[in-house]
N, CA, C and O atoms as a DFTB+ gen file, in Angstrom:
416 C
 N C O
     1  1       0.796      -1.302       0.065
     2  2      -0.151      -0.014      -0.102
     3  2       0.967       1.157      -0.054
     4  3       0.489       2.174       0.448
     5  1       2.230       1.289      -0.410
     6  2       3.036       2.220      -0.415
     7  2       2.376       3.385      -1.570
     8  3       1.883       3.068      -2.652
     9  1       2.473       4.419      -1.179
    10  2       2.086       5.711      -2.163
    11  2       0.635       5.936      -2.140
    12  3      -0.013       6.621      -2.932
    13  1       0.129       5.146      -0.938
    14  2      -1.552       5.584      -0.796
    15  2      -1.701       6.482       0.261
    16  3      -1.365       6.244       1.421
    17  1      -2.240       7.587      -0.171
    18  2      -2.539       8.476       0.908
    19  2      -4.067       9.069       0.991
    20  3      -4.657       9.673       0.095
    21  1      -4.542       8.747       2.268
    22  2      -5.757       9.128       2.593
    23  2      -6.027      10.625       3.150
    24  3      -5.334      10.869       4.138
    25  1      -6.831      11.627       2.764
    26  2      -6.884      12.691       3.427
    27  2      -7.575      12.645       4.642
    28  3      -7.226      13.391       5.557
    29  1      -8.732      11.683       4.804
    30  2      -9.387      11.436       5.974
    31  2      -9.111      10.326       6.782
    32  3      -9.270       9.174       6.379
    33  1      -8.651      10.650       8.057
    34  2      -8.269       9.335       8.875
    35  2      -9.718       8.838       9.315
    36  3     -10.745       9.513       9.246
    37  1      -9.619       7.668       9.730
    38  2     -10.807       6.880      10.298
    39  2     -10.457       6.690      11.786
    40  3      -9.474       6.004      12.069
    41  1     -11.161       7.224      12.700
    42  2     -11.051       6.906      14.082
    43  2     -11.946       5.881      14.414
    44  3     -12.930       5.640      13.715
    45  1     -11.637       5.187      15.557
    46  2     -12.615       4.121      15.951
    47  2     -13.965       4.715      16.474
    48  3     -15.038       4.164      16.228
    49  1     -13.855       5.925      17.244
    50  2     -15.175       6.451      17.566
    51  2     -16.028       6.874      16.510
    52  3     -17.220       7.070      16.748
    53  1     -15.414       7.088      15.014
    54  2     -16.372       7.544      14.084
    55  2     -16.344       6.495      12.864
    56  3     -16.728       6.842      11.747
    57  1     -15.857       5.149      13.136
    58  2     -16.115       4.293      12.205
    59  2     -17.400       3.813      11.965
    60  3     -18.183       3.605      12.891
    61  1     -17.666       3.631      10.856
    62  2     -19.141       3.205      10.288
    63  2     -19.364       1.765      11.028
    64  3     -18.482       0.949      11.293
    65  1     -20.698       1.662      11.282
    66  2     -21.263       0.336      11.657
    67  2     -21.128      -0.883      10.522
    68  3     -21.117      -0.596       9.325
    69  1     -21.047      -1.963      10.883
    70  2     -21.037      -2.918       9.972
    71  2     -22.511      -2.862       9.012
    72  3     -23.556      -2.332       9.388
    73  1     -22.319      -3.472       7.838
    74  2     -23.282      -3.573       6.961
    75  2     -24.503      -4.276       7.261
    76  3     -25.537      -3.908       6.705
    77  1     -24.514      -5.245       8.074
    78  2     -25.346      -6.169       8.494
    79  2     -26.022      -5.423       9.929
    80  3     -27.195      -5.626      10.239
    81  1     -25.370      -4.796      10.508
    82  2     -25.773      -4.008      11.549
    83  2     -26.747      -2.804      11.200
    84  3     -27.762      -2.497      11.825
    85  1     -26.212      -2.168      10.040
    86  2     -26.934      -0.982       9.593
    87  2     -28.122      -1.461       8.988
    88  3     -29.164      -0.815       9.092
    89  1     -28.065      -2.603       8.326
    90  2     -29.341      -3.250       7.470
    91  2     -30.392      -3.627       8.667
    92  3     -31.598      -3.426       8.522
    93  1     -29.836      -4.192       9.864
    94  2     -30.847      -4.502      10.752
    95  2     -31.477      -3.346      11.288
    96  3     -32.691      -3.395      11.483
    97  1     -30.754      -2.172      11.593
    98  2     -31.370      -1.027      12.027
    99  2     -32.395      -0.395      11.039
   100  3     -33.498       0.005      11.411
   101  1     -31.936      -0.333       9.705
   102  2     -32.961       0.224       8.823
   103  2     -34.304      -0.916       8.752
   104  3     -35.460      -0.508       8.633
   105  1     -34.076      -1.903       8.814
   106  2     -35.208      -2.913       8.847
   107  2     -36.206      -2.760      10.120
   108  3     -37.435      -2.812      10.092
   109  1     -35.403      -2.569      11.189
   110  2     -36.283      -2.105      12.441
   111  2     -37.009      -1.121      12.420
   112  3     -38.162      -1.152      12.851
   113  1     -36.306       0.206      11.775
   114  2     -37.059       1.366      11.727
   115  2     -38.209       1.292      10.767
   116  3     -39.274       1.809      11.104
   117  1     -38.096       0.683       9.572
   118  2     -39.261       0.461       8.598
   119  2     -40.243      -0.418       9.185
   120  3     -41.423      -0.108       9.017
   121  1     -39.928      -1.626       9.948
   122  2     -41.129      -2.187      10.448
   123  2     -41.927      -1.797      11.451
   124  3     -43.052      -2.264      11.629
   125  1     -41.276      -0.727      12.320
   126  2     -41.771       0.011      13.453
   127  2     -42.847       1.062      12.706
   128  3     -44.007       1.192      13.097
   129  1     -42.347       1.698      11.713
   130  2     -43.100       2.662      10.936
   131  2     -44.311       1.889      10.422
   132  3     -45.415       2.299      10.782
   133  1     -44.241       0.807       9.616
   134  2     -45.233       0.181       9.091
   135  2     -46.187      -0.764      10.044
   136  3     -47.215      -1.334       9.677
   137  1     -45.590      -0.793      11.375
   138  2     -46.463      -1.275      12.456
   139  2     -47.413      -0.099      12.826
   140  3     -48.606      -0.335      13.017
   141  1     -46.943       1.090      12.925
   142  2     -48.014       2.309      13.209
   143  2     -48.758       2.808      12.252
   144  3     -49.730       3.534      12.461
   145  1     -48.236       2.349      10.805
   146  2     -49.242       2.517       9.846
   147  2     -50.486       1.582       9.786
   148  3     -51.578       1.923       9.330
   149  1     -50.200       0.421      10.278
   150  2     -51.293      -0.586      10.408
   151  2     -52.376      -0.288      11.389
   152  3     -53.581      -0.464      11.209
   153  1     -51.624       0.320      12.746
   154  2     -52.367       0.641      13.710
   155  2     -53.417       2.051      13.315
   156  3     -54.526       2.242      13.812
   157  1     -52.706       2.970      12.264
   158  2     -53.607       3.839      11.956
   159  2     -54.827       3.393      11.099
   160  3     -55.955       3.871      11.219
   161  1     -54.504       2.522      10.313
   162  2     -55.561       1.918       9.506
   163  2     -56.659       1.233      10.316
   164  3     -57.850       1.268      10.006
   165  1     -56.254       0.730      11.172
   166  2     -57.385      -0.205      12.146
   167  2     -57.975       0.933      12.983
   168  3     -59.195       0.913      13.147
   169  1     -57.301       1.867      13.503
   170  2     -57.911       3.152      14.064
   171  2     -58.843       3.766      13.235
   172  3     -59.888       4.230      13.692
   173  1     -58.504       3.815      11.843
   174  2     -59.344       4.639      11.073
   175  2     -60.763       3.960      11.059
   176  3     -61.790       4.619      11.223
   177  1     -60.755       2.561      10.845
   178  2     -61.929       1.970      10.790
   179  2     -62.786       2.097      11.986
   180  3     -64.011       2.116      11.870
   181  1     -62.169       2.189      13.181
   182  2     -62.952       2.215      14.583
   183  2     -63.279       3.548      14.767
   184  3     -64.390       3.692      15.277
   185  1     -62.622       4.666      14.498
   186  2     -62.793       5.973      14.889
   187  2     -63.915       6.531      14.216
   188  3     -64.465       5.893      13.318
   189  1     -64.300       7.636      14.555
   190  2     -65.439       8.555      13.812
   191  2     -64.964      10.044      13.731
   192  3     -64.203      10.500      14.584
   193  1     -65.418      10.770      12.713
   194  2     -65.184      12.126      12.797
   195  2     -63.848      12.444      12.369
   196  3     -63.186      11.674      11.673
   197  1     -63.402      13.666      12.808
   198  2     -62.036      13.976      12.407
   199  2     -60.902      13.149      12.516
   200  3     -59.988      13.122      11.692
   201  1     -60.981      12.389      13.678
   202  2     -59.786      11.593      13.975
   203  2     -59.670      10.435      12.995
   204  3     -58.578       9.951      12.696
   205  1     -60.788      10.019      12.520
   206  2     -60.561       9.111      11.384
   207  2     -59.810       9.612      10.337
   208  3     -58.902       8.945       9.840
   209  1     -60.133      10.862       9.902
   210  2     -59.348      11.322       8.576
   211  2     -58.002      11.681       9.091
   212  3     -57.133      11.784       8.226
   213  1     -57.669      11.884      10.264
   214  2     -56.295      12.057      10.682
   215  2     -55.397      10.936      10.604
   216  3     -54.189      10.963      10.368
   217  1     -56.277       9.767      10.875
   218  2     -55.661       8.372      11.043
   219  2     -55.419       7.928       9.547
   220  3     -54.446       7.276       9.169
   221  1     -56.295       8.311       8.875
   222  2     -56.242       7.872       7.286
   223  2     -54.928       8.710       6.728
   224  3     -53.973       8.112       6.233
   225  1     -54.972      10.234       6.861
   226  2     -53.861      10.896       6.314
   227  2     -52.484      10.271       6.934
   228  3     -51.496      10.279       6.200
   229  1     -52.371       9.736       8.241
   230  2     -51.265       9.379       8.738
   231  2     -50.884       8.110       7.915
   232  3     -49.776       8.002       7.392
   233  1     -51.772       7.235       7.832
   234  2     -51.683       5.917       7.027
   235  2     -51.127       6.146       5.627
   236  3     -50.312       5.388       5.101
   237  1     -51.622       7.245       5.061
   238  2     -51.168       7.492       3.645
   239  2     -49.912       8.013       3.628
   240  3     -49.222       7.665       2.669
   241  1     -49.323       8.902       4.584
   242  2     -48.221       9.501       4.511
   243  2     -46.970       8.641       5.142
   244  3     -45.831       8.856       4.729
   245  1     -47.162       7.903       5.905
   246  2     -46.396       6.957       6.671
   247  2     -45.457       6.227       5.709
   248  3     -44.272       6.233       6.040
   249  1     -45.741       5.682       4.724
   250  2     -44.811       4.810       3.867
   251  2     -43.646       5.610       3.195
   252  3     -42.559       5.065       3.005
   253  1     -43.911       7.056       2.797
   254  2     -43.168       7.546       2.401
   255  2     -41.960       8.088       3.419
   256  3     -40.769       8.127       3.112
   257  1     -42.547       8.511       4.737
   258  2     -41.690       8.847       5.569
   259  2     -40.706       7.725       6.247
   260  3     -39.620       7.957       6.779
   261  1     -41.371       6.408       6.092
   262  2     -40.698       5.170       6.524
   263  2     -39.572       4.856       5.691
   264  3     -38.490       4.478       6.140
   265  1     -39.855       5.027       4.377
   266  2     -38.595       4.789       3.284
   267  2     -37.549       5.873       3.645
   268  3     -36.363       5.599       3.831
   269  1     -38.054       7.098       3.731
   270  2     -36.909       8.313       3.823
   271  2     -36.171       7.949       5.130
   272  3     -34.943       8.029       5.099
   273  1     -36.848       7.509       6.422
   274  2     -36.026       7.164       7.437
   275  2     -35.185       5.940       7.528
   276  3     -34.174       5.790       8.215
   277  1     -35.824       4.992       6.638
   278  2     -35.172       3.590       6.535
   279  2     -33.687       3.846       5.598
   280  3     -32.672       3.153       5.683
   281  1     -33.888       4.996       4.733
   282  2     -32.701       4.887       3.962
   283  2     -31.673       6.127       4.370
   284  3     -30.791       6.482       3.587
   285  1     -31.850       6.710       5.572
   286  2     -30.940       7.758       5.827
   287  2     -29.640       6.916       6.437
   288  3     -29.687       5.889       7.115
   289  1     -28.612       7.562       6.052
   290  2     -27.192       7.080       6.483
   291  2     -27.000       7.409       7.809
   292  3     -27.286       8.564       8.126
   293  1     -26.530       6.569       8.760
   294  2     -26.170       6.886      10.021
   295  2     -24.808       7.130      10.093
   296  3     -24.018       6.247       9.761
   297  1     -24.409       8.269      10.502
   298  2     -23.114       8.683      10.635
   299  2     -22.623       9.075      12.137
   300  3     -23.298       9.843      12.821
   301  1     -21.631       8.607      12.522
   302  2     -21.044       8.606      13.831
   303  2     -20.212       9.896      13.946
   304  3     -19.142       9.837      13.340
   305  1     -20.446      10.947      14.536
   306  2     -19.313      11.973      14.750
   307  2     -19.151      12.399      16.399
   308  3     -20.073      12.664      17.169
   309  1     -17.779      12.382      16.677
   310  2     -17.557      12.719      17.942
   311  2     -17.085      14.176      18.109
   312  3     -16.320      14.517      19.011
   313  1     -17.478      14.830      17.384
   314  2     -17.242      16.364      17.371
   315  2     -15.663      16.716      17.206
   316  3     -15.376      17.913      17.246
   317  1     -14.829      15.966      17.061
   318  2     -13.368      16.341      17.086
   319  2     -12.819      16.334      15.665
   320  3     -12.835      15.293      15.008
   321  1     -12.337      17.465      15.183
   322  2     -11.644      17.358      14.084
   323  2     -10.088      17.261      14.033
   324  3      -9.367      18.029      14.669
   325  1      -9.628      16.271      13.237
   326  2      -8.165      15.984      13.084
   327  2      -7.510      17.195      12.462
   328  3      -8.055      17.870      11.588
   329  1      -6.449      17.404      12.901
   330  2      -5.335      18.226      12.392
   331  2      -5.095      17.879      10.866
   332  3      -5.037      16.699      10.518
   333  1      -4.958      18.899       9.969
   334  2      -4.623      18.761       8.678
   335  2      -3.152      19.005       8.578
   336  3      -2.672      20.105       8.851
   337  1      -2.492      18.065       8.219
   338  2      -0.882      18.480       8.259
   339  2      -0.561      19.197       7.198
   340  3       0.503      19.801       7.330
   341  1      -1.174      19.361       6.071
   342  2      -0.959      20.271       4.969
   343  2      -1.335      21.750       5.361
   344  3      -1.058      22.643       4.560
   345  1      -1.876      22.016       6.405
   346  2      -2.652      23.198       6.679
   347  2      -1.891      23.924       7.766
   348  3      -1.682      23.340       8.829
   349  1      -1.469      25.141       7.574
   350  2      -0.723      25.634       8.804
   351  2      -1.579      25.786      10.151
   352  3      -2.787      26.022      10.124
   353  1      -0.954      25.653      11.151
   354  2      -1.689      25.684      12.464
   355  2      -1.741      27.068      13.063
   356  3      -0.747      27.684      13.449
   357  1      -2.994      27.509      13.108
   358  2      -3.535      28.914      13.424
   359  2      -3.788      28.965      15.120
   360  3      -4.011      30.014      15.725
   361  1      -3.729      28.007      15.573
   362  2      -3.906      28.110      17.152
   363  2      -2.839      28.876      17.798
   364  3      -1.732      28.855      17.260
   365  1      -3.008      29.541      18.860
   366  2      -1.873      30.455      19.512
   367  2      -0.980      29.217      20.233
   368  3      -1.386      28.171      20.740
   369  1       0.242      29.681      20.098
   370  2       1.374      28.677      20.652
   371  2       2.242      29.604      21.516
   372  3       2.343      30.822      21.363
   373  1       2.815      28.899      22.387
   374  2       3.817      29.484      23.276
   375  2       5.186      29.275      22.464
   376  3       5.462      28.187      21.959
   377  1       5.977      30.336      22.380
   378  2       7.320      30.220      21.872
   379  2       8.321      29.720      22.920
   380  3       8.240      30.036      24.107
   381  1       9.316      28.882      22.388
   382  2      10.343      28.443      23.357
   383  2      10.883      29.758      24.036
   384  3      11.142      30.764      23.375
   385  1      11.023      29.686      25.312
   386  2      11.628      30.737      26.060
   387  2      10.631      31.759      26.866
   388  3      10.920      32.441      27.849
   389  1       9.447      31.680      26.217
   390  2       8.338      32.557      26.567
   391  2       7.712      32.232      27.927
   392  3       7.647      31.076      28.346
   393  1       7.282      33.225      28.557
   394  2       6.471      32.923      29.784
   395  2       5.022      32.762      29.734
   396  3       4.414      33.230      28.771
   397  1       4.371      32.120      30.713
   398  2       2.823      31.800      30.455
   399  2       2.132      33.082      31.102
   400  3       2.552      33.602      32.136
   401  1       1.099      33.507      30.430
   402  2       0.377      34.671      30.739
   403  2      -0.163      34.444      32.126
   404  3      -0.492      33.278      32.345
   405  1      -0.339      35.371      33.190
   406  2      -0.808      35.367      34.247
   407  2      -2.356      35.211      34.352
   408  3      -3.109      36.109      33.976
   409  1      -2.749      34.167      34.818
   410  2      -4.390      33.801      34.534
   411  2      -5.236      34.812      35.181
   412  3      -6.374      34.909      34.721
   413  1      -4.898      35.622      36.201
   414  2      -5.519      36.488      36.973
   415  2      -5.993      37.731      36.139
   416  3      -6.596      38.651      36.690
């Protein structure tokens, strides 16, 4: 692998989950959404008035929402950015022999 240079390092805290775990999570989210849709349909049969129409609307819209949520990519971010060795460091630094400022 000589000569290979990746600009983005992968850290353990931000490494993606395995494909099997990701698929399992997507299936779980989708099945939960479809379960809610089924409850909405059954509730629409039993309910009366405005509640029936709210449940029917939810049952119609839920498949789209379920697919969108099932296909979202899960990213893990620890909020820490790695330093880019090609970019100059702009953070304040102490020079050799300089004294630390008084914190008071």
